[in-house]
TORMI-73423 format. One record per atom (N, C-alpha, C): x, y, z; residue in one letter. Coordinates in steps of 0.2 Angstrom, whole numbers, plus 5000, padded with zeros to 4 digits. Example, Ala and Ser with C-alpha at 12.3 -4.5 7.8 and 13.67 -1.06 7.14 Angstrom:
2
506649725039a506249785039a506649845039a506449895035s506849955036s506450005039s
# end
This chain:
291
537855815522m538155755518m538255695523m538055635521k538155585525k538855545523k539255525528y539955495527y539955425529y539955365525l540055305526l540855295528l541055255532y541755245534y541855165533y542455165530y542755095529y543355085532y543255045538p543855045542p544455005539p544354955535g544854905533g545154865539g545454815538c545754765543c546154795548c546654845545s547154865550s546954915556s546354955555l546054995560l545754955566l545654895565k545354845569k545854815572k546354815571g546954775573g547554825575g548154815572t548654865573t548654925573t548154955569g548055025569g547455045573g547255015578r546655025583r546755105584r547255125586a547355195589a547055245583a547255235577y546955275572y546255275571y545955215572e545155225572e544855255578e545255255584e544955275590e545055355590e545555385587s545655455587s545255485582s545155455575l544855475570l544055485572l543755435574l543055435577l542955495582l543555495587a543455545592a543455615590a543855635585v543955695582v543355715576v543155665572f542555685569f541955685573f541855655579g541255665583g541355735587g541955765589a542055815591a541855875586a541955865580l541755905574l541055905572l540755865576h539955845575h539855825568h540355775565l540255745559l540355665560l539855635563p539855575563p539955525558p540355475558l540455425553l540055365554l539755335549q539355285549q539655215546q539955165550e540255115547e539955075542e540255055537l540055015532l539754945535l539154925533d538954865535d539254805532d539454745535d539754695532d540354695527d540754745529w541454765524w541754705525w542254695520n542754635520n543354675518n543854635519c544654665517c544654685510c545054745509c545054765503c545454745498c545754695499g546254655493g546854675494g547154725498a547754745497a548354695498a549054715497t549654675498t549654605496t549554555499a549654495496a549254475490a548554495491y548054485486y548254515479y548454565479m548754595473m549354565470m549754535474a550254495471a550154425469a549654395471v549354335470v548854335464v548354375464d547854375460d547454435459d547654485455e547354545454e546654555454e546454515449m545654505448m545254485455m545554435460k545254425466k545254485471k545854525470a545954585474a545454635473a545254645466f544854695463f544054665465f543954605465a543354585467a543154585475a543654585478l543554605487l543354675486l543854715483a543654795483a543054805481a542854775475a542254795472a541654785477a541754725480r541054705484r540954765489r541454795492n541454855498n541154915494n541254925488l541054985484l540254975483l540154915481a539454895480a539054895486a539254875491l538854875498l538854955500l539354995499a539255065500a538755095496a538755075490e538255105486e537455085488e537455025489a536754995492a536655035499a537155045503q536955075510q536755145509q536955175504g536855245503g536255245498g535955205497s535355195493s534855255493s534655295488g534255355489g534655415488g535355415488n535855475487n536155465480n536155515477d536555515470d537255505471d537555535476d538255535478d538355485485d538755445485v538855415491v539655425493v539755445499t540455465501t540655405505t541255385504l541555325508l542155345510l542255365516v542955395520v543355325522v543955325519v544355275519v545055295522v545155285528p545755315532p546455275530p546455215528c547055175527c547355195521c547955215519n548155225513n548155165509n548355115511a548255055506a547555035503a547155035509c546355025507c546155075502c546355135504y546155195499y546355185492y547055165491l547455155484l546955105481l546855045484v546554985481v545854995478v545455025484l544755055482l544755095475l545155155476m545155195470m545455155463m545955115464k546255075458k545555035455k545254995460t544654955458t544154995454t543955055456q543455095454q543655115447q544355145446r544655165441r544655115435r544855055437y544855005432y544254975430y543654985434m543054965432m542855015426m543055075428q542755135423q543055135416q543855125416e544255135411e544455065407e544355005410y544554945406y543954895406y543554895400a542854875399a542954795401a543354765400e543454695401e543554675409e543854725412v543954715420v543154735422v542854775420g542254815422g541654755421g541654715415k541154665414k541354605419k541954595420k542154535424k541854545431k542054595433l541854615441l541154625441l540754645436t539954645436t539654585438t539954525433r539754465433r539854435441r540454445443i540754425449i540154455455i540054525455l539654555460l538854515459l538654505453e537954485451e537954415454e538554375454a538454305457a538354305465a538554365467a538454375475a537854415477a537354435471g536754465472g536954545474g537454565471l537754635471l537654665464l537754745464h537754775459h538154845460h538554865456y538854925456y538854975451y538555035452e538555075446e539055145446e539455135451g540055185451g539755255454g539355245459k539155315462k539555345468k539955285470v540355305477v540955345476v540955405480a541555445480a542055425485a542655395484i543055375489i543455435491i543355435497r543755505500r544255485506r544855515506h545355505512h544955555517h545055535523p544855595529p545255655529p545855665527l546155715526l545955765521l545655735516d545255775510d544655805513d544255755517v543555785520v543655835525v544255835529l544455875534l544455945532l545055945527v545256005525v544956045519v544456005514n544156035509n543356035510n543055985515d542355995517d542256035524d542656025529i542456045535i542856105535i543556115534g543856175532g544356195539g544956225537l545456225542l545256275547l544856335545e544656385549e544156355555e543756315552h543156275557h543656235562h544056195560i544456145563i544856195568i545256245566s545656285571s545256325577s544556325576g544056355581g543956295586g544056235585h543956185589h544656175594h545156215594v545756195597v545656235604v545856185609k545856195616k546456195620k546856165617h547556145619h548056165615h548656215618s549156235613s549656185612s549756185606l550356135604l551056175604l550956235605g551656275607g552156275601g551856285595d552356275589d552756205589d552556155591l552756085591l553056075584l553656055582p553956045575p553655975574p553355975568v553055915566v553155905558v553455845558a553555815550a552955785548a552655805543a551955765540a552255725534a552155655536y552255605532y551755565529y551655575523y551055555518y551155475516y551755455516g551855385513g551755395504g551855335502c551955325495c551255315491c550755305496q550155275492q549455325492q549555375496m548955425497m548855475490m549455495487v549455535482v549655505476v549855445476r550255415470r549855335469r549555335463p549555375456p549055415456p548555415462y547955455460y547955515465y548155575463s548255635466s547555675466s547055645470t546355675469t546255735473t546655745478f546555805483f547155835484f547755815483d548255855485d548955845480d549355875480d549955875476d550255805475d550455785470q550755715469q551455715472q551755775470h552555775472h552655815479h552255855481n552355905487n551655905490n551355855493p550655865496p550755915503p550255945504m550255995510m549656005514m549155955513s548455955516s548755945524s549155895525m549355865532m549755925536m550155965532d550556025534d550056075536d549656095532r549156145533r548756125539r548556075540l548056045545l548456055552l549156035552a549556045558a549656105559a549756155555k549856225556k549156255559k548556235557a547956255559a547756235566a548156185569l548156155575l548556195580l548956235577g549556275581g550156235582g550256175577a550956155577a551356195572a552056175571a552456205567a552656165561a552456145555p552656105550p553356115548p553756055548v554456055546v554456045538v554856085535d554956065527d555456015527d555355965525w555755905523w555655875516w556055845513p556055815507p555655745505p555655715511l555555635510l554755625513l554355665513k553655665515k553155605511k553455595505t553055535500t553555485499t554155475503r554555415502r554355355505r554355295502c554055235504c554555215510c554155185515c554355155522c554555095521c554455065516g554654995514g554154935516g553554975519g552954925518g553154865523g552854805520a552954745523a553754715523a554254755520l554854735520l555154715527l554854765532t555054745539t554954675542t554454645538g554354575541g554554515536g554954545531t555154495526t555854505525t556154565524i556854575524i556954635528i557054615535e556954665540e557554725539e558154705538n558654755538n558554805532n558254785526v558054835521v557554875523v556954845526g556454895529g556654935535g556954915539v557254955545v557755015542v558055005537r558455055534r558055115530r557555085528l557155145524l556755175529l556555145535n556255195540n556755235544n557355205544y557855255548y558055315544y558155315538i558255375532i557555415535i557055395534l556455445535l556555485542l556555435547l556655475554l557255515555l557855485552k558455535554k558355595550k558155595544e558055665540e557455705544e557055675546a556555715550a556855745556a557255715560q557555735566q558055785564q558355775559k558955815556k558655895555k557955885552r557555945551r557255975557r557355955563g557055975569g556455955571g556155905568a555455875569a555555825576a555055845580q554955805587q554455745585q553955765581v553455715579v553355715572v553255645571m552955645563m552255615563m551755645559t551155625559t551155585552t550755535554t550655475548t549955465547t549755435541a548955415539a549055355536a549355305539c549455245537c549655195541c549255145543p549355095550p550055065548p550355035543l550855005542l551455055543l551455115539c551955155540c551955175547c551455185551q551555205558q551755145563q551655085560f551955025564f552755025563f552955035556n553655025554n554055085559n553855145558l554155205560l554155205568l553755175571e553655175579e554055115582e553955055579c554154995582c554854975582c555155005576y555854985575y556455035576y556155085580q556655135582q557155105586q557055075591g557555025594g558054995590g557854955585s558254915581s558754965576s558455025575m558855055570m559355095574m559255115581n559655145585n560255105586n560155035587r560654995589r561054965583r560754965577q561054945571q561454995569q561155065569y561655125566y561955165572y561955145577e562255175583e562055245583e561455255584e561155325582e560655335590e560455395589r560055415594r559355455591r559055415587i558455425584i557855435589i557555495589h556955495594h556455555591h556055515587v555455555584v554855525585v554355555588t553755525590t553255515584t553055455581p552655445576p551955445579p551455485577i550755485579i550355485573i549855465573y549255485567y549055565568y548855585562f548655655561f548055665565f547655615566s547055625570s547255625577s547755595579q547955595586q548155675588q548555705583l548755765584l548255815584l547655795580m547055845581m546755835587m546655775590g546255755597g546655795602g547355795602v547655825607v547555905606v547555935601a547356005600a546756015603a546255975602f545555985603f545455975611f545955945615g545855935621g545555875624g545655825619l545355755620l545855725625l545655675628s546155625633s546555585629s547055565632q547655525628q547255455628q546955425633h546655365632h546055355626h545655415625t545155425620t545555425613t546055445613l546455445607l546855395605l547055345610g547355295609g548155305610g548255355613l548955385614l549355335618l548955305623h549155265628h549555205625h549355185619r549655125616r550255145612r550555205613s551155225609s551855205613s552255185609l552955145611l553455205612l553355245609v553955315609v553655365613v554055385619p553755435622p553655495619p553155545622m552955595618m553255665620m553255715616p553555775619p553055805623p553255855628q552855875632q552155915630q552255945624q551655975621q550955935620q551255865620l550655815619l550355785624l550655815631a550355785637a549755825638a549155795639i548555835641i548255795647i
# end
């Protein structure tokens, strides 16, 4: 199967380590990702707040490009790592299919740009591909570095399984937990795995955003987690960059290392920290992640 890859804006910027580690582990599994040609912003965040149809148009253009690039295949798989991008692309495709007026308007917009979309693209999160296409047994067979039952809290964020729970449970997702266990880590049972991190609030109403992240990290640490695995560049940024602020504000000693699930995979596969972008981390890592 051929997998196209839509990085989105964040993985080329603040989420660079996510792209580095994801491409590295997919390469180690002999499953190369082909980047979508001429992709554009998915339309998330500000666009949805300003003009939803313009956001849909941006997302629809990416879907049309993917369908064209996968020409000749009945099914085109587009791997989308960023949770926000994943949600917006899924929502756009659903709206085009379920709301006739939206579909007609977006079809006209695409035609004006010389594009067409027939709905053949399967939008997949990399966790979905890893767990359900590659398989945990196969992934476990690539483990070369022991994680020593490292306590890991899997944090999914609020967008991966809501409202479209296409590959995992909406209320208690387990794909990242199962992946961590297959890698030799010890998933921590905790209740906040889909609670919102506050998103862009840390940049607009910082005290509110910091508190939301503090609640997540404090609970994870209370449950014994040393590491929190993420799948969203914005969640990762918030959980990592504001630990100093929350420790000063709440007079706490929060120390949980947020890393992308793909970085945890890469460590278990024996890949170098530089290859996985771990040298960019701001929070010191447990000994089990030192390779």
